[in-house]
ChimeraX commands (.cxc) that place a marker at each C-alpha (Angstrom):
marker #1 position 23.80,64.60,-17.02 radius 0.5
marker #1 position 20.36,65.44,-17.76 radius 0.5
marker #1 position 17.54,64.61,-15.67 radius 0.5
marker #1 position 16.01,62.35,-18.26 radius 0.5
marker #1 position 19.25,60.25,-18.79 radius 0.5
marker #1 position 19.67,59.91,-15.09 radius 0.5
marker #1 position 15.93,58.54,-14.81 radius 0.5
marker #1 position 16.56,56.01,-17.68 radius 0.5
marker #1 position 19.86,54.91,-15.95 radius 0.5
marker #1 position 18.12,54.49,-12.61 radius 0.5
marker #1 position 15.22,52.46,-14.26 radius 0.5
marker #1 position 17.77,50.20,-16.10 radius 0.5
marker #1 position 19.75,49.66,-12.87 radius 0.5
marker #1 position 16.51,48.73,-10.98 radius 0.5
marker #1 position 15.43,46.42,-13.76 radius 0.5
marker #1 position 18.89,44.70,-13.74 radius 0.5
marker #1 position 18.79,44.31,-9.94 radius 0.5
marker #1 position 15.27,42.72,-10.05 radius 0.5
marker #1 position 16.35,40.19,-12.69 radius 0.5
marker #1 position 19.36,39.34,-10.57 radius 0.5
marker #1 position 17.31,38.86,-7.63 radius 0.5
marker #1 position 14.59,36.75,-9.27 radius 0.5
marker #1 position 17.51,34.51,-11.03 radius 0.5
marker #1 position 19.16,33.95,-7.49 radius 0.5
marker #1 position 15.87,32.95,-5.88 radius 0.5
marker #1 position 15.05,30.47,-8.77 radius 0.5
marker #1 position 18.39,28.89,-8.61 radius 0.5
marker #1 position 17.98,28.23,-4.93 radius 0.5
marker #1 position 14.71,26.40,-5.43 radius 0.5
marker #1 position 14.96,22.58,-5.36 radius 0.5
marker #1 position 13.45,20.84,-8.42 radius 0.5
marker #1 position 10.28,18.67,-7.98 radius 0.5
marker #1 position 10.95,15.11,-7.21 radius 0.5
marker #1 position 8.67,12.33,-8.27 radius 0.5
marker #1 position 8.22,9.20,-6.18 radius 0.5
marker #1 position 9.98,6.12,-7.51 radius 0.5
marker #1 position 7.87,3.84,-9.84 radius 0.5
marker #1 position 7.96,1.05,-7.34 radius 0.5
marker #1 position 6.17,2.94,-4.81 radius 0.5
marker #1 position 3.36,3.85,-7.24 radius 0.5
marker #1 position 2.76,0.13,-8.10 radius 0.5
marker #1 position 2.29,-1.09,-4.68 radius 0.5
marker #1 position -1.44,-0.75,-4.46 radius 0.5
marker #1 position -3.58,-2.92,-2.24 radius 0.5
marker #1 position -5.54,-5.64,-3.89 radius 0.5
marker #1 position -7.97,-8.10,-2.02 radius 0.5
marker #1 position -8.66,-11.83,-2.01 radius 0.5
marker #1 position -11.10,-13.73,0.05 radius 0.5
marker #1 position -11.50,-17.41,0.64 radius 0.5
marker #1 position -10.82,-20.14,3.23 radius 0.5
marker #1 position -7.52,-20.86,4.91 radius 0.5
marker #1 position -5.99,-24.10,3.59 radius 0.5
marker #1 position -2.71,-24.19,5.33 radius 0.5
marker #1 position -0.53,-21.95,7.67 radius 0.5
marker #1 position 3.20,-22.18,7.69 radius 0.5
marker #1 position 4.42,-20.40,10.68 radius 0.5
marker #1 position 8.15,-21.00,10.09 radius 0.5
marker #1 position 7.87,-19.26,6.75 radius 0.5
marker #1 position 5.17,-16.83,7.79 radius 0.5
marker #1 position 2.91,-17.83,4.97 radius 0.5
marker #1 position -0.83,-18.28,4.63 radius 0.5
marker #1 position -2.46,-20.39,1.83 radius 0.5
marker #1 position -5.90,-19.31,0.97 radius 0.5
marker #1 position -8.32,-21.02,-1.45 radius 0.5
marker #1 position -11.43,-19.79,-3.23 radius 0.5
marker #1 position -13.14,-22.30,-5.45 radius 0.5
marker #1 position -10.23,-23.70,-7.54 radius 0.5
marker #1 position -8.01,-20.70,-7.05 radius 0.5
marker #1 position -5.32,-20.94,-4.30 radius 0.5
marker #1 position -3.03,-18.07,-3.37 radius 0.5
marker #1 position -0.07,-18.12,-0.94 radius 0.5
marker #1 position 0.73,-14.84,0.94 radius 0.5
marker #1 position 3.86,-14.07,2.91 radius 0.5
marker #1 position 3.03,-11.93,6.06 radius 0.5
marker #1 position 4.31,-8.42,5.80 radius 0.5
marker #1 position 6.41,-6.89,8.65 radius 0.5
marker #1 position 3.47,-4.80,9.90 radius 0.5
marker #1 position 0.65,-7.11,8.92 radius 0.5
marker #1 position -2.14,-7.50,11.22 radius 0.5
marker #1 position -4.48,-10.38,11.59 radius 0.5
marker #1 position -7.86,-9.35,12.97 radius 0.5
marker #1 position -11.09,-11.02,14.09 radius 0.5
marker #1 position -13.38,-8.17,14.54 radius 0.5
marker #1 position -11.56,-5.85,16.96 radius 0.5
marker #1 position -9.47,-8.66,18.41 radius 0.5
marker #1 position -5.84,-9.00,17.04 radius 0.5
marker #1 position -4.73,-12.53,16.39 radius 0.5
marker #1 position -1.47,-14.22,15.86 radius 0.5
marker #1 position -0.54,-16.27,12.74 radius 0.5
marker #1 position -0.82,-19.35,15.01 radius 0.5
marker #1 position -4.47,-18.54,15.58 radius 0.5
marker #1 position -5.29,-18.95,11.89 radius 0.5
marker #1 position -6.73,-22.52,11.27 radius 0.5
marker #1 position -7.79,-24.46,8.22 radius 0.5
marker #1 position -11.34,-23.64,7.15 radius 0.5
marker #1 position -11.44,-20.03,8.49 radius 0.5
marker #1 position -12.90,-17.52,6.10 radius 0.5
marker #1 position -10.54,-14.78,5.61 radius 0.5
marker #1 position -10.14,-11.54,3.52 radius 0.5
marker #1 position -6.53,-10.65,2.80 radius 0.5
marker #1 position -5.43,-7.21,1.62 radius 0.5
marker #1 position -2.06,-7.69,-0.11 radius 0.5
marker #1 position 0.56,-6.11,-2.42 radius 0.5
marker #1 position 2.03,-7.79,-5.39 radius 0.5
marker #1 position 5.69,-7.43,-6.33 radius 0.5
marker #1 position 6.54,-9.70,-9.18 radius 0.5
marker #1 position 5.35,-13.19,-8.19 radius 0.5
marker #1 position 5.49,-12.43,-4.39 radius 0.5
marker #1 position 2.29,-11.76,-2.58 radius 0.5
marker #1 position 2.66,-9.88,0.62 radius 0.5
marker #1 position -0.33,-9.74,3.17 radius 0.5
marker #1 position -0.74,-6.41,4.75 radius 0.5
marker #1 position -3.86,-7.33,6.72 radius 0.5
marker #1 position -5.95,-10.49,7.24 radius 0.5
marker #1 position -9.60,-10.16,8.45 radius 0.5
marker #1 position -11.22,-13.27,9.75 radius 0.5
marker #1 position -14.89,-13.81,8.96 radius 0.5
marker #1 position -17.38,-16.32,10.10 radius 0.5
marker #1 position -16.34,-19.96,10.08 radius 0.5
marker #1 position -17.18,-21.72,6.97 radius 0.5
marker #1 position -19.61,-24.66,7.11 radius 0.5
marker #1 position -19.23,-27.12,4.26 radius 0.5
marker #1 position -22.26,-28.89,2.79 radius 0.5
marker #1 position -20.86,-32.26,3.87 radius 0.5
marker #1 position -20.80,-31.24,7.62 radius 0.5
marker #1 position -24.47,-30.25,7.75 radius 0.5
marker #1 position -26.73,-32.94,9.10 radius 0.5
marker #1 position -30.07,-33.31,7.38 radius 0.5
marker #1 position -33.03,-34.27,9.64 radius 0.5
marker #1 position -35.23,-36.91,8.12 radius 0.5
marker #1 position -38.80,-37.43,9.60 radius 0.5
marker link #1:1,2 radius 0.2
marker link #1:2,3 radius 0.2
marker link #1:3,4 radius 0.2
marker link #1:4,5 radius 0.2
marker link #1:5,6 radius 0.2
marker link #1:6,7 radius 0.2
marker link #1:7,8 radius 0.2
marker link #1:8,9 radius 0.2
marker link #1:9,10 radius 0.2
marker link #1:10,11 radius 0.2
marker link #1:11,12 radius 0.2
marker link #1:12,13 radius 0.2
marker link #1:13,14 radius 0.2
marker link #1:14,15 radius 0.2
marker link #1:15,16 radius 0.2
marker link #1:16,17 radius 0.2
marker link #1:17,18 radius 0.2
marker link #1:18,19 radius 0.2
marker link #1:19,20 radius 0.2
marker link #1:20,21 radius 0.2
marker link #1:21,22 radius 0.2
marker link #1:22,23 radius 0.2
marker link #1:23,24 radius 0.2
marker link #1:24,25 radius 0.2
marker link #1:25,26 radius 0.2
marker link #1:26,27 radius 0.2
marker link #1:27,28 radius 0.2
marker link #1:28,29 radius 0.2
marker link #1:29,30 radius 0.2
marker link #1:30,31 radius 0.2
marker link #1:31,32 radius 0.2
marker link #1:32,33 radius 0.2
marker link #1:33,34 radius 0.2
marker link #1:34,35 radius 0.2
marker link #1:35,36 radius 0.2
marker link #1:36,37 radius 0.2
marker link #1:37,38 radius 0.2
marker link #1:38,39 radius 0.2
marker link #1:39,40 radius 0.2
marker link #1:40,41 radius 0.2
marker link #1:41,42 radius 0.2
marker link #1:42,43 radius 0.2
marker link #1:43,44 radius 0.2
marker link #1:44,45 radius 0.2
marker link #1:45,46 radius 0.2
marker link #1:46,47 radius 0.2
marker link #1:47,48 radius 0.2
marker link #1:48,49 radius 0.2
marker link #1:49,50 radius 0.2
marker link #1:50,51 radius 0.2
marker link #1:51,52 radius 0.2
marker link #1:52,53 radius 0.2
marker link #1:53,54 radius 0.2
marker link #1:54,55 radius 0.2
marker link #1:55,56 radius 0.2
marker link #1:56,57 radius 0.2
marker link #1:57,58 radius 0.2
marker link #1:58,59 radius 0.2
marker link #1:59,60 radius 0.2
marker link #1:60,61 radius 0.2
marker link #1:61,62 radius 0.2
marker link #1:62,63 radius 0.2
marker link #1:63,64 radius 0.2
marker link #1:64,65 radius 0.2
marker link #1:65,66 radius 0.2
marker link #1:66,67 radius 0.2
marker link #1:67,68 radius 0.2
marker link #1:68,69 radius 0.2
marker link #1:69,70 radius 0.2
marker link #1:70,71 radius 0.2
marker link #1:71,72 radius 0.2
marker link #1:72,73 radius 0.2
marker link #1:73,74 radius 0.2
marker link #1:74,75 radius 0.2
marker link #1:75,76 radius 0.2
marker link #1:76,77 radius 0.2
marker link #1:77,78 radius 0.2
marker link #1:78,79 radius 0.2
marker link #1:79,80 radius 0.2
marker link #1:80,81 radius 0.2
marker link #1:81,82 radius 0.2
marker link #1:82,83 radius 0.2
marker link #1:83,84 radius 0.2
marker link #1:84,85 radius 0.2
marker link #1:85,86 radius 0.2
marker link #1:86,87 radius 0.2
marker link #1:87,88 radius 0.2
marker link #1:88,89 radius 0.2
marker link #1:89,90 radius 0.2
marker link #1:90,91 radius 0.2
marker link #1:91,92 radius 0.2
marker link #1:92,93 radius 0.2
marker link #1:93,94 radius 0.2
marker link #1:94,95 radius 0.2
marker link #1:95,96 radius 0.2
marker link #1:96,97 radius 0.2
marker link #1:97,98 radius 0.2
marker link #1:98,99 radius 0.2
marker link #1:99,100 radius 0.2
marker link #1:100,101 radius 0.2
marker link #1:101,102 radius 0.2
marker link #1:102,103 radius 0.2
marker link #1:103,104 radius 0.2
marker link #1:104,105 radius 0.2
marker link #1:105,106 radius 0.2
marker link #1:106,107 radius 0.2
marker link #1:107,108 radius 0.2
marker link #1:108,109 radius 0.2
marker link #1:109,110 radius 0.2
marker link #1:110,111 radius 0.2
marker link #1:111,112 radius 0.2
marker link #1:112,113 radius 0.2
marker link #1:113,114 radius 0.2
marker link #1:114,115 radius 0.2
marker link #1:115,116 radius 0.2
marker link #1:116,117 radius 0.2
marker link #1:117,118 radius 0.2
marker link #1:118,119 radius 0.2
marker link #1:119,120 radius 0.2
marker link #1:120,121 radius 0.2
marker link #1:121,122 radius 0.2
marker link #1:122,123 radius 0.2
marker link #1:123,124 radius 0.2
marker link #1:124,125 radius 0.2
marker link #1:125,126 radius 0.2
marker link #1:126,127 radius 0.2
marker link #1:127,128 radius 0.2
marker link #1:128,129 radius 0.2
marker link #1:129,130 radius 0.2
marker link #1:130,131 radius 0.2
view
């Protein structure tokens, strides 16, 4: 066999081995997975207002702002905070100002966190001094 034929055969052999190696590596790679659509849709939304009612048995909080009222179920890991102090659901009282961060799945609103603000003072409870 001539030297040139041997060089060509060696080059072809090396090329075939490289293709076989790359093909084997590519076959072992896992395809990229995308997160399920439900995980992408659960973004946090916010609603602020005053507490209208608390249902401890159902773990629900009713919050009203002007004429809009929303009912939130407490999530498993939901935290109720007043500044740096953590509160329980029973600590929430009617008239408290709150800001709720929640997720929406269909018609269900799940509170992920509730932050208590300063107490709301209605106009009717203010006393006016007359001289």
